[in-house]
Biotite code that builds the C-alpha atoms (Angstrom):
import biotite.structure as struc

atoms = struc.array([
    struc.Atom([-25.530, -44.848, 29.266], chain_id="A", res_id=1, res_name="UNK", atom_name="CA", element="C"),
    struc.Atom([-27.105, -45.146, 25.782], chain_id="A", res_id=2, res_name="UNK", atom_name="CA", element="C"),
    struc.Atom([-26.851, -41.361, 25.365], chain_id="A", res_id=3, res_name="UNK", atom_name="CA", element="C"),
    struc.Atom([-23.240, -41.446, 26.530], chain_id="A", res_id=4, res_name="UNK", atom_name="CA", element="C"),
    struc.Atom([-22.384, -44.161, 23.983], chain_id="A", res_id=5, res_name="UNK", atom_name="CA", element="C"),
    struc.Atom([-24.194, -42.331, 21.189], chain_id="A", res_id=6, res_name="UNK", atom_name="CA", element="C"),
    struc.Atom([-22.163, -39.136, 21.722], chain_id="A", res_id=7, res_name="UNK", atom_name="CA", element="C"),
    struc.Atom([-18.929, -41.103, 21.853], chain_id="A", res_id=8, res_name="UNK", atom_name="CA", element="C"),
    struc.Atom([-19.614, -42.937, 18.588], chain_id="A", res_id=9, res_name="UNK", atom_name="CA", element="C"),
    struc.Atom([-20.912, -39.770, 16.897], chain_id="A", res_id=10, res_name="UNK", atom_name="CA", element="C"),
    struc.Atom([-17.952, -37.570, 17.805], chain_id="A", res_id=11, res_name="UNK", atom_name="CA", element="C"),
    struc.Atom([-15.323, -40.174, 16.936], chain_id="A", res_id=12, res_name="UNK", atom_name="CA", element="C"),
    struc.Atom([-17.046, -40.631, 13.577], chain_id="A", res_id=13, res_name="UNK", atom_name="CA", element="C"),
    struc.Atom([-17.045, -36.854, 13.092], chain_id="A", res_id=14, res_name="UNK", atom_name="CA", element="C"),
    struc.Atom([-13.297, -36.647, 13.704], chain_id="A", res_id=15, res_name="UNK", atom_name="CA", element="C"),
    struc.Atom([-12.564, -39.443, 11.263], chain_id="A", res_id=16, res_name="UNK", atom_name="CA", element="C"),
    struc.Atom([-14.810, -37.893, 8.602], chain_id="A", res_id=17, res_name="UNK", atom_name="CA", element="C"),
    struc.Atom([-13.191, -34.468, 9.107], chain_id="A", res_id=18, res_name="UNK", atom_name="CA", element="C"),
    struc.Atom([-9.711, -35.939, 8.759], chain_id="A", res_id=19, res_name="UNK", atom_name="CA", element="C"),
    struc.Atom([-10.727, -37.779, 5.576], chain_id="A", res_id=20, res_name="UNK", atom_name="CA", element="C"),
    struc.Atom([-12.379, -34.653, 4.148], chain_id="A", res_id=21, res_name="UNK", atom_name="CA", element="C"),
    struc.Atom([-9.431, -32.391, 4.883], chain_id="A", res_id=22, res_name="UNK", atom_name="CA", element="C"),
    struc.Atom([-6.845, -34.781, 3.471], chain_id="A", res_id=23, res_name="UNK", atom_name="CA", element="C"),
    struc.Atom([-8.719, -36.035, 0.413], chain_id="A", res_id=24, res_name="UNK", atom_name="CA", element="C"),
    struc.Atom([-10.849, -33.084, -0.658], chain_id="A", res_id=25, res_name="UNK", atom_name="CA", element="C"),
    struc.Atom([-8.937, -30.063, 0.576], chain_id="A", res_id=26, res_name="UNK", atom_name="CA", element="C"),
    struc.Atom([-5.422, -31.469, 0.491], chain_id="A", res_id=27, res_name="UNK", atom_name="CA", element="C"),
    struc.Atom([-4.454, -30.778, 4.089], chain_id="A", res_id=28, res_name="UNK", atom_name="CA", element="C"),
    struc.Atom([-1.882, -33.187, 5.434], chain_id="A", res_id=29, res_name="UNK", atom_name="CA", element="C"),
    struc.Atom([0.139, -33.557, 2.219], chain_id="A", res_id=30, res_name="UNK", atom_name="CA", element="C"),
    struc.Atom([2.268, -30.499, 2.706], chain_id="A", res_id=31, res_name="UNK", atom_name="CA", element="C"),
    struc.Atom([4.608, -29.806, 5.605], chain_id="A", res_id=32, res_name="UNK", atom_name="CA", element="C"),
    struc.Atom([4.687, -26.179, 4.460], chain_id="A", res_id=33, res_name="UNK", atom_name="CA", element="C"),
    struc.Atom([0.914, -26.022, 4.671], chain_id="A", res_id=34, res_name="UNK", atom_name="CA", element="C"),
    struc.Atom([1.010, -27.497, 8.176], chain_id="A", res_id=35, res_name="UNK", atom_name="CA", element="C"),
    struc.Atom([3.608, -24.921, 9.227], chain_id="A", res_id=36, res_name="UNK", atom_name="CA", element="C"),
    struc.Atom([1.617, -21.996, 7.808], chain_id="A", res_id=37, res_name="UNK", atom_name="CA", element="C"),
    struc.Atom([-1.560, -23.350, 9.400], chain_id="A", res_id=38, res_name="UNK", atom_name="CA", element="C"),
    struc.Atom([0.115, -23.483, 12.815], chain_id="A", res_id=39, res_name="UNK", atom_name="CA", element="C"),
    struc.Atom([1.496, -19.953, 12.472], chain_id="A", res_id=40, res_name="UNK", atom_name="CA", element="C"),
    struc.Atom([-1.832, -18.458, 11.379], chain_id="A", res_id=41, res_name="UNK", atom_name="CA", element="C"),
    struc.Atom([-3.793, -20.339, 14.040], chain_id="A", res_id=42, res_name="UNK", atom_name="CA", element="C"),
    struc.Atom([-1.455, -19.109, 16.769], chain_id="A", res_id=43, res_name="UNK", atom_name="CA", element="C"),
    struc.Atom([-1.731, -15.558, 15.425], chain_id="A", res_id=44, res_name="UNK", atom_name="CA", element="C"),
    struc.Atom([-5.525, -15.783, 15.675], chain_id="A", res_id=45, res_name="UNK", atom_name="CA", element="C"),
    struc.Atom([-5.524, -17.293, 19.161], chain_id="A", res_id=46, res_name="UNK", atom_name="CA", element="C"),
    struc.Atom([-3.004, -14.707, 20.404], chain_id="A", res_id=47, res_name="UNK", atom_name="CA", element="C"),
    struc.Atom([-4.966, -11.793, 18.855], chain_id="A", res_id=48, res_name="UNK", atom_name="CA", element="C"),
    struc.Atom([-2.172, -10.885, 16.449], chain_id="A", res_id=49, res_name="UNK", atom_name="CA", element="C"),
    struc.Atom([-4.859, -11.448, 13.843], chain_id="A", res_id=50, res_name="UNK", atom_name="CA", element="C"),
    struc.Atom([-8.086, -9.994, 15.217], chain_id="A", res_id=51, res_name="UNK", atom_name="CA", element="C"),
    struc.Atom([-11.738, -10.603, 14.287], chain_id="A", res_id=52, res_name="UNK", atom_name="CA", element="C"),
    struc.Atom([-12.439, -9.021, 10.907], chain_id="A", res_id=53, res_name="UNK", atom_name="CA", element="C"),
    struc.Atom([-8.775, -8.947, 9.838], chain_id="A", res_id=54, res_name="UNK", atom_name="CA", element="C"),
    struc.Atom([-8.199, -10.075, 6.258], chain_id="A", res_id=55, res_name="UNK", atom_name="CA", element="C"),
    struc.Atom([-5.775, -12.854, 5.407], chain_id="A", res_id=56, res_name="UNK", atom_name="CA", element="C"),
    struc.Atom([-4.265, -12.014, 2.029], chain_id="A", res_id=57, res_name="UNK", atom_name="CA", element="C"),
    struc.Atom([-2.805, -15.189, 0.556], chain_id="A", res_id=58, res_name="UNK", atom_name="CA", element="C"),
    struc.Atom([-0.102, -13.523, -1.534], chain_id="A", res_id=59, res_name="UNK", atom_name="CA", element="C"),
    struc.Atom([0.980, -11.376, 1.396], chain_id="A", res_id=60, res_name="UNK", atom_name="CA", element="C"),
    struc.Atom([1.274, -14.382, 3.729], chain_id="A", res_id=61, res_name="UNK", atom_name="CA", element="C"),
    struc.Atom([3.168, -16.292, 1.039], chain_id="A", res_id=62, res_name="UNK", atom_name="CA", element="C"),
    struc.Atom([5.714, -13.468, 0.718], chain_id="A", res_id=63, res_name="UNK", atom_name="CA", element="C"),
    struc.Atom([6.014, -13.140, 4.486], chain_id="A", res_id=64, res_name="UNK", atom_name="CA", element="C"),
    struc.Atom([6.969, -16.798, 4.941], chain_id="A", res_id=65, res_name="UNK", atom_name="CA", element="C"),
    struc.Atom([8.745, -17.235, 1.589], chain_id="A", res_id=66, res_name="UNK", atom_name="CA", element="C"),
    struc.Atom([6.440, -19.938, 0.224], chain_id="A", res_id=67, res_name="UNK", atom_name="CA", element="C"),
    struc.Atom([4.125, -20.267, -2.753], chain_id="A", res_id=68, res_name="UNK", atom_name="CA", element="C"),
    struc.Atom([0.451, -19.381, -2.508], chain_id="A", res_id=69, res_name="UNK", atom_name="CA", element="C"),
    struc.Atom([-0.659, -23.028, -2.650], chain_id="A", res_id=70, res_name="UNK", atom_name="CA", element="C"),
    struc.Atom([0.341, -24.093, 0.911], chain_id="A", res_id=71, res_name="UNK", atom_name="CA", element="C"),
    struc.Atom([-1.111, -20.825, 2.249], chain_id="A", res_id=72, res_name="UNK", atom_name="CA", element="C"),
    struc.Atom([-4.401, -21.556, 0.480], chain_id="A", res_id=73, res_name="UNK", atom_name="CA", element="C"),
    struc.Atom([-4.429, -25.080, 1.947], chain_id="A", res_id=74, res_name="UNK", atom_name="CA", element="C"),
    struc.Atom([-3.762, -23.707, 5.436], chain_id="A", res_id=75, res_name="UNK", atom_name="CA", element="C"),
    struc.Atom([-6.514, -21.098, 5.170], chain_id="A", res_id=76, res_name="UNK", atom_name="CA", element="C"),
    struc.Atom([-9.004, -23.685, 3.883], chain_id="A", res_id=77, res_name="UNK", atom_name="CA", element="C"),
    struc.Atom([-8.198, -25.802, 6.919], chain_id="A", res_id=78, res_name="UNK", atom_name="CA", element="C"),
    struc.Atom([-8.777, -22.810, 9.200], chain_id="A", res_id=79, res_name="UNK", atom_name="CA", element="C"),
    struc.Atom([-12.080, -22.200, 7.426], chain_id="A", res_id=80, res_name="UNK", atom_name="CA", element="C"),
    struc.Atom([-13.134, -25.833, 7.936], chain_id="A", res_id=81, res_name="UNK", atom_name="CA", element="C"),
    struc.Atom([-12.410, -25.453, 11.659], chain_id="A", res_id=82, res_name="UNK", atom_name="CA", element="C"),
    struc.Atom([-14.338, -22.194, 11.964], chain_id="A", res_id=83, res_name="UNK", atom_name="CA", element="C"),
    struc.Atom([-11.460, -19.763, 12.533], chain_id="A", res_id=84, res_name="UNK", atom_name="CA", element="C"),
    struc.Atom([-11.874, -17.846, 9.271], chain_id="A", res_id=85, res_name="UNK", atom_name="CA", element="C"),
    struc.Atom([-14.524, -17.395, 6.626], chain_id="A", res_id=86, res_name="UNK", atom_name="CA", element="C"),
    struc.Atom([-14.451, -16.536, 2.923], chain_id="A", res_id=87, res_name="UNK", atom_name="CA", element="C"),
    struc.Atom([-16.393, -13.496, 1.766], chain_id="A", res_id=88, res_name="UNK", atom_name="CA", element="C"),
    struc.Atom([-17.165, -13.019, -1.912], chain_id="A", res_id=89, res_name="UNK", atom_name="CA", element="C"),
    struc.Atom([-14.981, -10.364, -3.551], chain_id="A", res_id=90, res_name="UNK", atom_name="CA", element="C"),
    struc.Atom([-13.101, -9.881, -0.262], chain_id="A", res_id=91, res_name="UNK", atom_name="CA", element="C"),
    struc.Atom([-11.333, -13.136, 0.515], chain_id="A", res_id=92, res_name="UNK", atom_name="CA", element="C"),
    struc.Atom([-10.558, -14.769, 3.836], chain_id="A", res_id=93, res_name="UNK", atom_name="CA", element="C"),
    struc.Atom([-11.008, -12.980, 7.134], chain_id="A", res_id=94, res_name="UNK", atom_name="CA", element="C"),
    struc.Atom([-10.883, -13.939, 10.804], chain_id="A", res_id=95, res_name="UNK", atom_name="CA", element="C"),
    struc.Atom([-14.383, -14.635, 12.106], chain_id="A", res_id=96, res_name="UNK", atom_name="CA", element="C"),
    struc.Atom([-16.048, -11.779, 13.946], chain_id="A", res_id=97, res_name="UNK", atom_name="CA", element="C"),
    struc.Atom([-18.282, -11.919, 17.000], chain_id="A", res_id=98, res_name="UNK", atom_name="CA", element="C"),
    struc.Atom([-21.182, -14.294, 16.432], chain_id="A", res_id=99, res_name="UNK", atom_name="CA", element="C"),
    struc.Atom([-23.402, -14.518, 19.501], chain_id="A", res_id=100, res_name="UNK", atom_name="CA", element="C"),
    struc.Atom([-25.621, -17.327, 18.280], chain_id="A", res_id=101, res_name="UNK", atom_name="CA", element="C"),
    struc.Atom([-22.637, -19.177, 16.856], chain_id="A", res_id=102, res_name="UNK", atom_name="CA", element="C"),
    struc.Atom([-20.827, -18.876, 20.173], chain_id="A", res_id=103, res_name="UNK", atom_name="CA", element="C"),
    struc.Atom([-23.868, -20.088, 22.095], chain_id="A", res_id=104, res_name="UNK", atom_name="CA", element="C"),
    struc.Atom([-24.235, -23.057, 19.773], chain_id="A", res_id=105, res_name="UNK", atom_name="CA", element="C"),
    struc.Atom([-20.539, -23.911, 20.098], chain_id="A", res_id=106, res_name="UNK", atom_name="CA", element="C"),
    struc.Atom([-20.675, -23.703, 23.893], chain_id="A", res_id=107, res_name="UNK", atom_name="CA", element="C"),
    struc.Atom([-23.689, -26.013, 24.052], chain_id="A", res_id=108, res_name="UNK", atom_name="CA", element="C"),
    struc.Atom([-21.788, -28.555, 21.975], chain_id="A", res_id=109, res_name="UNK", atom_name="CA", element="C"),
    struc.Atom([-18.683, -28.183, 24.128], chain_id="A", res_id=110, res_name="UNK", atom_name="CA", element="C"),
    struc.Atom([-20.781, -28.748, 27.262], chain_id="A", res_id=111, res_name="UNK", atom_name="CA", element="C"),
    struc.Atom([-21.798, -32.213, 26.096], chain_id="A", res_id=112, res_name="UNK", atom_name="CA", element="C"),
    struc.Atom([-18.391, -33.160, 24.686], chain_id="A", res_id=113, res_name="UNK", atom_name="CA", element="C"),
    struc.Atom([-16.519, -31.923, 27.755], chain_id="A", res_id=114, res_name="UNK", atom_name="CA", element="C"),
    struc.Atom([-18.847, -33.788, 30.085], chain_id="A", res_id=115, res_name="UNK", atom_name="CA", element="C"),
    struc.Atom([-18.093, -37.075, 28.340], chain_id="A", res_id=116, res_name="UNK", atom_name="CA", element="C"),
    struc.Atom([-14.357, -36.448, 27.928], chain_id="A", res_id=117, res_name="UNK", atom_name="CA", element="C"),
    struc.Atom([-13.897, -35.381, 31.565], chain_id="A", res_id=118, res_name="UNK", atom_name="CA", element="C"),
    struc.Atom([-15.824, -38.400, 32.867], chain_id="A", res_id=119, res_name="UNK", atom_name="CA", element="C"),
    struc.Atom([-13.728, -40.772, 30.755], chain_id="A", res_id=120, res_name="UNK", atom_name="CA", element="C"),
    struc.Atom([-10.517, -38.999, 31.690], chain_id="A", res_id=121, res_name="UNK", atom_name="CA", element="C"),
    struc.Atom([-11.305, -39.204, 35.415], chain_id="A", res_id=122, res_name="UNK", atom_name="CA", element="C"),
    struc.Atom([-10.996, -42.997, 35.253], chain_id="A", res_id=123, res_name="UNK", atom_name="CA", element="C"),
    struc.Atom([-7.374, -42.691, 34.153], chain_id="A", res_id=124, res_name="UNK", atom_name="CA", element="C"),
    struc.Atom([-6.052, -39.574, 35.916], chain_id="A", res_id=125, res_name="UNK", atom_name="CA", element="C"),
    struc.Atom([-2.870, -40.237, 37.865], chain_id="A", res_id=126, res_name="UNK", atom_name="CA", element="C"),
    struc.Atom([-2.018, -38.609, 41.180], chain_id="A", res_id=127, res_name="UNK", atom_name="CA", element="C"),
    struc.Atom([0.475, -36.440, 39.313], chain_id="A", res_id=128, res_name="UNK", atom_name="CA", element="C"),
    struc.Atom([-2.213, -35.254, 36.908], chain_id="A", res_id=129, res_name="UNK", atom_name="CA", element="C"),
    struc.Atom([-4.482, -34.398, 39.831], chain_id="A", res_id=130, res_name="UNK", atom_name="CA", element="C"),
    struc.Atom([-1.651, -32.503, 41.515], chain_id="A", res_id=131, res_name="UNK", atom_name="CA", element="C"),
    struc.Atom([-1.092, -30.495, 38.320], chain_id="A", res_id=132, res_name="UNK", atom_name="CA", element="C"),
    struc.Atom([-4.812, -29.683, 38.186], chain_id="A", res_id=133, res_name="UNK", atom_name="CA", element="C"),
    struc.Atom([-4.636, -28.414, 41.773], chain_id="A", res_id=134, res_name="UNK", atom_name="CA", element="C"),
    struc.Atom([-1.668, -26.210, 40.841], chain_id="A", res_id=135, res_name="UNK", atom_name="CA", element="C"),
    struc.Atom([-3.650, -24.691, 37.968], chain_id="A", res_id=136, res_name="UNK", atom_name="CA", element="C"),
    struc.Atom([-6.522, -24.002, 40.365], chain_id="A", res_id=137, res_name="UNK", atom_name="CA", element="C"),
    struc.Atom([-4.144, -22.269, 42.776], chain_id="A", res_id=138, res_name="UNK", atom_name="CA", element="C"),
    struc.Atom([-2.850, -20.035, 39.980], chain_id="A", res_id=139, res_name="UNK", atom_name="CA", element="C"),
    struc.Atom([-6.408, -19.183, 38.971], chain_id="A", res_id=140, res_name="UNK", atom_name="CA", element="C"),
    struc.Atom([-7.314, -18.360, 42.573], chain_id="A", res_id=141, res_name="UNK", atom_name="CA", element="C"),
    struc.Atom([-4.334, -16.005, 42.741], chain_id="A", res_id=142, res_name="UNK", atom_name="CA", element="C"),
    struc.Atom([-5.559, -14.189, 39.609], chain_id="A", res_id=143, res_name="UNK", atom_name="CA", element="C"),
    struc.Atom([-9.110, -13.887, 40.982], chain_id="A", res_id=144, res_name="UNK", atom_name="CA", element="C"),
    struc.Atom([-7.947, -12.598, 44.378], chain_id="A", res_id=145, res_name="UNK", atom_name="CA", element="C"),
    struc.Atom([-5.535, -10.073, 42.876], chain_id="A", res_id=146, res_name="UNK", atom_name="CA", element="C"),
    struc.Atom([-6.595, -6.435, 43.301], chain_id="A", res_id=147, res_name="UNK", atom_name="CA", element="C"),
    struc.Atom([-6.170, -5.985, 39.534], chain_id="A", res_id=148, res_name="UNK", atom_name="CA", element="C"),
    struc.Atom([-8.056, -8.809, 37.825], chain_id="A", res_id=149, res_name="UNK", atom_name="CA", element="C"),
    struc.Atom([-6.503, -10.022, 34.556], chain_id="A", res_id=150, res_name="UNK", atom_name="CA", element="C"),
    struc.Atom([-9.278, -11.452, 32.383], chain_id="A", res_id=151, res_name="UNK", atom_name="CA", element="C"),
    struc.Atom([-6.764, -12.544, 29.756], chain_id="A", res_id=152, res_name="UNK", atom_name="CA", element="C"),
    struc.Atom([-4.647, -14.526, 32.231], chain_id="A", res_id=153, res_name="UNK", atom_name="CA", element="C"),
    struc.Atom([-7.690, -16.076, 33.866], chain_id="A", res_id=154, res_name="UNK", atom_name="CA", element="C"),
    struc.Atom([-9.110, -17.087, 30.483], chain_id="A", res_id=155, res_name="UNK", atom_name="CA", element="C"),
    struc.Atom([-5.853, -18.803, 29.504], chain_id="A", res_id=156, res_name="UNK", atom_name="CA", element="C"),
    struc.Atom([-5.635, -20.718, 32.793], chain_id="A", res_id=157, res_name="UNK", atom_name="CA", element="C"),
    struc.Atom([-9.318, -21.618, 32.614], chain_id="A", res_id=158, res_name="UNK", atom_name="CA", element="C"),
    struc.Atom([-8.918, -23.280, 29.219], chain_id="A", res_id=159, res_name="UNK", atom_name="CA", element="C"),
    struc.Atom([-5.756, -25.063, 30.360], chain_id="A", res_id=160, res_name="UNK", atom_name="CA", element="C"),
    struc.Atom([-7.546, -26.361, 33.467], chain_id="A", res_id=161, res_name="UNK", atom_name="CA", element="C"),
    struc.Atom([-10.497, -27.785, 31.562], chain_id="A", res_id=162, res_name="UNK", atom_name="CA", element="C"),
    struc.Atom([-8.368, -29.356, 28.851], chain_id="A", res_id=163, res_name="UNK", atom_name="CA", element="C"),
    struc.Atom([-6.069, -30.796, 31.514], chain_id="A", res_id=164, res_name="UNK", atom_name="CA", element="C"),
    struc.Atom([-9.011, -32.508, 33.209], chain_id="A", res_id=165, res_name="UNK", atom_name="CA", element="C"),
    struc.Atom([-9.843, -34.174, 29.908], chain_id="A", res_id=166, res_name="UNK", atom_name="CA", element="C"),
    struc.Atom([-6.283, -34.983, 28.837], chain_id="A", res_id=167, res_name="UNK", atom_name="CA", element="C"),
    struc.Atom([-6.308, -38.532, 30.254], chain_id="A", res_id=168, res_name="UNK", atom_name="CA", element="C"),
    struc.Atom([-9.278, -39.518, 28.092], chain_id="A", res_id=169, res_name="UNK", atom_name="CA", element="C"),
    struc.Atom([-8.366, -42.779, 26.307], chain_id="A", res_id=170, res_name="UNK", atom_name="CA", element="C"),
    struc.Atom([-10.306, -41.719, 23.194], chain_id="A", res_id=171, res_name="UNK", atom_name="CA", element="C"),
    struc.Atom([-7.799, -39.253, 21.748], chain_id="A", res_id=172, res_name="UNK", atom_name="CA", element="C"),
    struc.Atom([-9.937, -38.275, 18.757], chain_id="A", res_id=173, res_name="UNK", atom_name="CA", element="C"),
    struc.Atom([-12.723, -37.219, 21.104], chain_id="A", res_id=174, res_name="UNK", atom_name="CA", element="C"),
    struc.Atom([-10.301, -35.139, 23.173], chain_id="A", res_id=175, res_name="UNK", atom_name="CA", element="C"),
    struc.Atom([-8.995, -33.532, 19.984], chain_id="A", res_id=176, res_name="UNK", atom_name="CA", element="C"),
    struc.Atom([-12.530, -32.396, 19.124], chain_id="A", res_id=177, res_name="UNK", atom_name="CA", element="C"),
    struc.Atom([-12.854, -30.827, 22.570], chain_id="A", res_id=178, res_name="UNK", atom_name="CA", element="C"),
    struc.Atom([-9.519, -29.039, 22.199], chain_id="A", res_id=179, res_name="UNK", atom_name="CA", element="C"),
    struc.Atom([-10.341, -27.745, 18.714], chain_id="A", res_id=180, res_name="UNK", atom_name="CA", element="C"),
    struc.Atom([-13.802, -26.512, 19.689], chain_id="A", res_id=181, res_name="UNK", atom_name="CA", element="C"),
    struc.Atom([-12.487, -24.885, 22.886], chain_id="A", res_id=182, res_name="UNK", atom_name="CA", element="C"),
    struc.Atom([-9.875, -22.942, 20.928], chain_id="A", res_id=183, res_name="UNK", atom_name="CA", element="C"),
    struc.Atom([-12.462, -21.890, 18.350], chain_id="A", res_id=184, res_name="UNK", atom_name="CA", element="C"),
    struc.Atom([-14.809, -20.690, 21.093], chain_id="A", res_id=185, res_name="UNK", atom_name="CA", element="C"),
    struc.Atom([-12.047, -18.454, 22.468], chain_id="A", res_id=186, res_name="UNK", atom_name="CA", element="C"),
    struc.Atom([-11.848, -16.655, 19.135], chain_id="A", res_id=187, res_name="UNK", atom_name="CA", element="C"),
    struc.Atom([-15.639, -16.305, 18.952], chain_id="A", res_id=188, res_name="UNK", atom_name="CA", element="C"),
    struc.Atom([-15.916, -14.984, 22.518], chain_id="A", res_id=189, res_name="UNK", atom_name="CA", element="C"),
    struc.Atom([-12.985, -12.580, 22.539], chain_id="A", res_id=190, res_name="UNK", atom_name="CA", element="C"),
    struc.Atom([-13.970, -8.930, 23.009], chain_id="A", res_id=191, res_name="UNK", atom_name="CA", element="C"),
    struc.Atom([-17.615, -9.939, 23.466], chain_id="A", res_id=192, res_name="UNK", atom_name="CA", element="C"),
    struc.Atom([-17.832, -11.899, 26.724], chain_id="A", res_id=193, res_name="UNK", atom_name="CA", element="C"),
    struc.Atom([-14.741, -11.084, 28.800], chain_id="A", res_id=194, res_name="UNK", atom_name="CA", element="C"),
    struc.Atom([-14.392, -12.778, 32.176], chain_id="A", res_id=195, res_name="UNK", atom_name="CA", element="C"),
    struc.Atom([-15.117, -10.626, 35.215], chain_id="A", res_id=196, res_name="UNK", atom_name="CA", element="C"),
    struc.Atom([-13.812, -11.147, 38.744], chain_id="A", res_id=197, res_name="UNK", atom_name="CA", element="C"),
    struc.Atom([-17.271, -11.672, 40.262], chain_id="A", res_id=198, res_name="UNK", atom_name="CA", element="C"),
    struc.Atom([-18.345, -14.448, 37.951], chain_id="A", res_id=199, res_name="UNK", atom_name="CA", element="C"),
    struc.Atom([-14.862, -15.973, 37.952], chain_id="A", res_id=200, res_name="UNK", atom_name="CA", element="C"),
    struc.Atom([-15.106, -16.510, 41.723], chain_id="A", res_id=201, res_name="UNK", atom_name="CA", element="C"),
    struc.Atom([-18.361, -18.423, 41.272], chain_id="A", res_id=202, res_name="UNK", atom_name="CA", element="C"),
    struc.Atom([-16.759, -20.395, 38.479], chain_id="A", res_id=203, res_name="UNK", atom_name="CA", element="C"),
    struc.Atom([-13.855, -21.275, 40.773], chain_id="A", res_id=204, res_name="UNK", atom_name="CA", element="C"),
    struc.Atom([-16.290, -22.833, 43.271], chain_id="A", res_id=205, res_name="UNK", atom_name="CA", element="C"),
    struc.Atom([-17.561, -25.079, 40.487], chain_id="A", res_id=206, res_name="UNK", atom_name="CA", element="C"),
    struc.Atom([-13.983, -25.951, 39.497], chain_id="A", res_id=207, res_name="UNK", atom_name="CA", element="C"),
    struc.Atom([-13.198, -27.052, 43.040], chain_id="A", res_id=208, res_name="UNK", atom_name="CA", element="C"),
    struc.Atom([-16.347, -29.178, 43.188], chain_id="A", res_id=209, res_name="UNK", atom_name="CA", element="C"),
    struc.Atom([-15.536, -30.861, 39.888], chain_id="A", res_id=210, res_name="UNK", atom_name="CA", element="C"),
    struc.Atom([-11.979, -31.641, 40.970], chain_id="A", res_id=211, res_name="UNK", atom_name="CA", element="C"),
    struc.Atom([-13.287, -32.987, 44.295], chain_id="A", res_id=212, res_name="UNK", atom_name="CA", element="C"),
    struc.Atom([-15.542, -35.405, 42.413], chain_id="A", res_id=213, res_name="UNK", atom_name="CA", element="C"),
    struc.Atom([-12.554, -36.608, 40.391], chain_id="A", res_id=214, res_name="UNK", atom_name="CA", element="C"),
    struc.Atom([-10.309, -37.015, 43.433], chain_id="A", res_id=215, res_name="UNK", atom_name="CA", element="C"),
    struc.Atom([-12.992, -38.986, 45.291], chain_id="A", res_id=216, res_name="UNK", atom_name="CA", element="C"),
    struc.Atom([-13.595, -41.155, 42.209], chain_id="A", res_id=217, res_name="UNK", atom_name="CA", element="C"),
    struc.Atom([-17.260, -40.243, 42.065], chain_id="A", res_id=218, res_name="UNK", atom_name="CA", element="C"),
    struc.Atom([-19.503, -42.155, 39.634], chain_id="A", res_id=219, res_name="UNK", atom_name="CA", element="C"),
    struc.Atom([-18.961, -41.254, 35.983], chain_id="A", res_id=220, res_name="UNK", atom_name="CA", element="C"),
    struc.Atom([-22.432, -39.826, 35.529], chain_id="A", res_id=221, res_name="UNK", atom_name="CA", element="C"),
    struc.Atom([-21.896, -37.390, 38.423], chain_id="A", res_id=222, res_name="UNK", atom_name="CA", element="C"),
    struc.Atom([-18.608, -36.164, 36.971], chain_id="A", res_id=223, res_name="UNK", atom_name="CA", element="C"),
    struc.Atom([-20.120, -35.852, 33.503], chain_id="A", res_id=224, res_name="UNK", atom_name="CA", element="C"),
    struc.Atom([-23.078, -33.915, 34.899], chain_id="A", res_id=225, res_name="UNK", atom_name="CA", element="C"),
    struc.Atom([-20.869, -31.545, 36.931], chain_id="A", res_id=226, res_name="UNK", atom_name="CA", element="C"),
    struc.Atom([-18.619, -30.772, 33.942], chain_id="A", res_id=227, res_name="UNK", atom_name="CA", element="C"),
    struc.Atom([-21.582, -30.271, 31.613], chain_id="A", res_id=228, res_name="UNK", atom_name="CA", element="C"),
    struc.Atom([-23.560, -28.108, 34.037], chain_id="A", res_id=229, res_name="UNK", atom_name="CA", element="C"),
    struc.Atom([-20.504, -25.922, 34.629], chain_id="A", res_id=230, res_name="UNK", atom_name="CA", element="C"),
    struc.Atom([-20.542, -25.006, 30.940], chain_id="A", res_id=231, res_name="UNK", atom_name="CA", element="C"),
    struc.Atom([-24.304, -24.510, 30.896], chain_id="A", res_id=232, res_name="UNK", atom_name="CA", element="C"),
    struc.Atom([-23.972, -22.148, 33.872], chain_id="A", res_id=233, res_name="UNK", atom_name="CA", element="C"),
    struc.Atom([-21.503, -20.053, 31.865], chain_id="A", res_id=234, res_name="UNK", atom_name="CA", element="C"),
    struc.Atom([-23.962, -19.884, 28.950], chain_id="A", res_id=235, res_name="UNK", atom_name="CA", element="C"),
    struc.Atom([-26.766, -18.751, 31.271], chain_id="A", res_id=236, res_name="UNK", atom_name="CA", element="C"),
    struc.Atom([-24.512, -16.095, 32.804], chain_id="A", res_id=237, res_name="UNK", atom_name="CA", element="C"),
    struc.Atom([-23.291, -14.668, 29.490], chain_id="A", res_id=238, res_name="UNK", atom_name="CA", element="C"),
    struc.Atom([-26.725, -14.635, 27.869], chain_id="A", res_id=239, res_name="UNK", atom_name="CA", element="C"),
    struc.Atom([-28.696, -13.606, 30.969], chain_id="A", res_id=240, res_name="UNK", atom_name="CA", element="C"),
    struc.Atom([-30.872, -16.702, 30.938], chain_id="A", res_id=241, res_name="UNK", atom_name="CA", element="C"),
])
């Protein structure tokens, strides 16, 4: 319980510090144009319109969306702070490329955060929320059983399922960290660790077990452990551990 409380306090403090840093030192939050450009660029990265290694030329983006360079610079700095892009000397900003150790580190962090968020969320999940989770599982099972496995579709549903399980968490800042880190991990993993049908079936068994724990209102520590171990199992699979 002491460990659980420590993570909760630490991550909520991290979110508050990040918000303060972005607004007061980078300037994010003061410009609706910056927010709009940030959203557009982030979606382009997540949807692979902007791929790993692609450059983001500030002047070009500014012309494309008919704004000055300043809100574009603010948006890109925010993306850099969240780990979506990086600045390279004499090159500029580019979408992060595959980083195996960085991905492993991010997934280990997500494992702990998701365990806590899911356990807290389970206390507040309505019957409707549980029904929606079951529907997502059914859609995932259809993808896995299809003769032509779609890794992209499965990946999208997988993220939606996990975030849905945590969406009833009363600590919204903690959930926001989980959502941000999950999206960032997608970018880091893409084209490096694609889902395969064989592993996805094993993963589905773990999904069903986790949802069963939630439906039966299992003790919080059991739900936290199941959610955390599910992520650790993925790390072991991808890295052959």
